[in-house]
N, C-alpha and C positions, 0 to 999 in steps of 0.2 A: 671511186667506189660506185658500184651499180646502184640504181635507184630501187631495184627490187631483185629478188632471187630469181635467177634464170630457170630454176627447177620448179619451185612451187609458187612463185609470184609474190611472196611475202615482201611487203615494203620494208626497206632497211631504215627509213626515217618515218616512223608512224605519225609524228607530229613535229611542228617546228620546235627547235631547241631540245629535241629528244636526247641528244648526246651530252648535255650539260652535266649530267650525272657521271659520265665517263671521265670528266675532269677529276672527280673525287677518287675514282679507281686509279687513274694515272698518278695522282698525288700519293696514294698509298704505295703504289709500286715504286715510285721515286724515293719515298722515305725508306722503304726496304733496301733499295740500292744504296742509299746514303749510309745506312747502318752497316751493311755488309762491307762497303768500301772503307768505312771508318775502322771496322774490325780488322780488315786485311792490312790497312795502313799501320795500325798499332802493332801488328805482328811483325812487320818488317822494318819499321823505323822507330828509333829510340825516343825521339821527341817529335811529336806531330804538331805542326804549326797550322794556323788558320789558312794560310796560303796554300799549304799542301792539301788540306781537306777540300778547299774550294776548287783547286785545280783538278784533283782526282775525281771529285763528284761531277764537275763540269764536263770533263772528258768522257766519263762513263755515261752520264745521262744524255749528252749530245750524241754520243756514238750509238746508243740504243734508242734514240728518239723515234725513228720510224717503227721499230718493233713495239715500243711501249704504246705509241699512238694506236696502232691496230689492235694490240692486245686489250687495251682498256676499252675500246669500242666493242670488241667482240665479247668481252666479259659482261659489259653493261647490257647489251642486247640479249645475251643468254640468260640474264636474270629474269627477263620479262617474257621472252618468246622461247618456247620449247623447241629443241632440236628434234626433228622427225625422222632422221636417218638419211641414207644416201638417196640421190635423185631417183634411182630406179625403184625405190620402195614407197614413195609418197605420191599421192594424187596431185594433179595440177590444180591450182586455185585460180579462179577467175576474178577479175577486178570488178 
C-alpha cells in the first residue's frame, strides 16, 4: 500500500493505528458472509452440521480474505476522508 496518494498527496495512514477501526468493518462483512453462506447451505442441504458450516465459512472467508481486507480499509478511510474525484480534477497537496 502506498504511504500517500500519488495524485493529491493525502496520507493513507494519518496516525498510528488508524486502521484498527477497519477490523470492525471487516468483522461486519464476515458476519454478512457467514449469514449468506448459512442461508445458501440451508437451501441445498437437508441437515446442516457444525462441521459443514465451519468448512463452508472457512473456505469462503479465506478465499475472499484479500478482497475483504482491502474493502474494509477502503470503507474505513472513506468514512473520514472525502473522495475529491479523479486525479485530473483535484489540486496537488503539499506536505
